[in-house]
Structure formats: structure tokens, C-alpha cells
C-alpha positions as CSV (number, residue, x, y, z in Angstrom):
1,X,88.5,120.8,72.2
2,X,88.1,121.5,75.9
3,X,84.9,119.5,76.2
4,X,86.7,116.4,75.3
5,X,89.6,117.0,77.7
6,X,89.0,115.3,81.1
7,X,91.9,117.2,82.7
8,X,90.5,120.6,81.6
9,X,87.0,119.6,82.9
10,X,88.4,118.3,86.1
11,X,90.3,121.5,86.7
12,X,87.2,123.6,85.7
13,X,84.9,121.9,88.2
14,X,87.5,121.9,90.9
15,X,88.0,125.7,90.6
16,X,84.3,126.3,90.3
17,X,83.7,124.3,93.5
18,X,86.3,126.3,95.4
19,X,84.6,129.5,94.4
20,X,81.2,128.1,95.4
21,X,82.6,127.0,98.8
22,X,84.1,130.4,99.5
23,X,80.7,132.0,98.7
24,X,78.8,129.5,101.0
25,X,77.1,127.5,98.2
26,X,77.9,124.2,99.9
27,X,75.5,122.0,97.8
28,X,76.8,123.4,94.5
29,X,80.4,123.0,95.8
30,X,79.8,119.4,96.7
31,X,78.2,118.6,93.4
32,X,81.1,120.2,91.4
33,X,83.8,118.5,93.6
34,X,82.2,115.1,92.8
35,X,82.0,116.1,89.1
36,X,85.7,117.1,89.2
37,X,86.5,113.7,90.8
38,X,84.7,111.8,88.0
39,X,86.7,113.7,85.4
40,X,90.0,113.2,87.3
41,X,89.4,109.4,87.2
42,X,89.6,109.6,83.4
43,X,93.2,110.9,83.6
44,X,96.4,109.2,84.7
45,X,97.2,112.2,87.0
46,X,97.1,110.1,90.1
47,X,98.6,112.7,92.4
48,X,95.7,115.1,91.4
49,X,93.2,112.3,92.1
50,X,94.8,111.8,95.5
51,X,94.7,115.5,96.4
52,X,91.1,115.8,95.2
53,X,90.1,112.7,97.1
54,X,91.6,114.1,100.3
55,X,89.8,117.4,99.7
56,X,86.4,115.6,99.2
57,X,86.9,113.5,102.2
58,X,87.6,116.6,104.4
59,X,84.5,118.3,102.8
60,X,82.3,115.3,103.6
61,X,83.7,114.9,107.1
62,X,82.9,118.6,107.8
63,X,79.3,117.9,106.9
64,X,79.1,114.6,108.8
65,X,78.5,112.5,105.7
66,X,80.5,109.4,106.7
67,X,79.0,107.2,103.9
68,X,80.3,109.5,101.1
69,X,83.5,110.0,103.0
70,X,84.1,106.2,103.0
71,X,83.2,106.0,99.3
72,X,85.8,108.5,98.4
73,X,88.3,106.9,100.8
74,X,88.1,103.7,98.8
75,X,88.6,105.7,95.6
76,X,91.6,107.4,97.2
77,X,93.1,104.1,98.1
78,X,92.9,103.0,94.4
79,X,94.5,106.2,93.2
80,X,97.3,105.8,95.9
81,X,98.0,102.2,94.6
82,X,98.2,103.4,91.0
83,X,100.4,106.3,92.0
84,X,102.8,104.0,93.9
85,X,102.9,101.6,90.9
86,X,103.6,104.4,88.5
87,X,106.4,105.8,90.8
88,X,107.9,102.3,91.1
89,X,108.0,101.9,87.3
90,X,109.5,105.3,86.9
91,X,112.2,104.5,89.5
92,X,112.9,101.2,87.8
93,X,113.3,102.9,84.4
94,X,115.6,105.6,85.9
95,X,117.8,103.0,87.5
96,X,118.4,101.1,84.2
């Protein structure tokens, strides 16, 4: 069921926010980007979390919202650390 799949919901809200942003619905786009972020954190797709975090930070920087930008920067750092750890584990397994 799609409603129980965080990756599906992450992708849905991400695409919805992109459409809203293209049509100058900035508040709706911001809300849906943040919703997409919450769903992405329920997955182990760290690269997607990183890409989304960078997108949100750029979005917030454009709007001069440094506080939210910093919040998502901290989240991005966590996702980066998890991604590096996963990559190291994969490389270790591949070398065995």
C-alpha cells in the first residue's frame, strides 16, 4: 500500500513541491519539501536524503531563512555520516 511506503510518500511530496515551486506557490512548495524530508528520514536511502537536504537548504537560503537552513544542514550532516558508514561497509564487504 502506497500510504505505508515512506519512499513513495517522499517521492510524491518531492515532485509535488517541484510543481508548486515552478508555479510560484512558494509556501506550499516549502511545506511539501519538508514533508518529503520527514518521509525520506524513514528510509535508508541516504543519498536521496542528502540530495533533498541540499535542495531544502538552497530553498531556505533563497528565502533568507537561516534558522531553517541551519536545521536542515544538521540533518544533512547526519545523513552524510550514515551514507559514508554504509559506503565503508559496502567497500569492506566487497573487498572480502
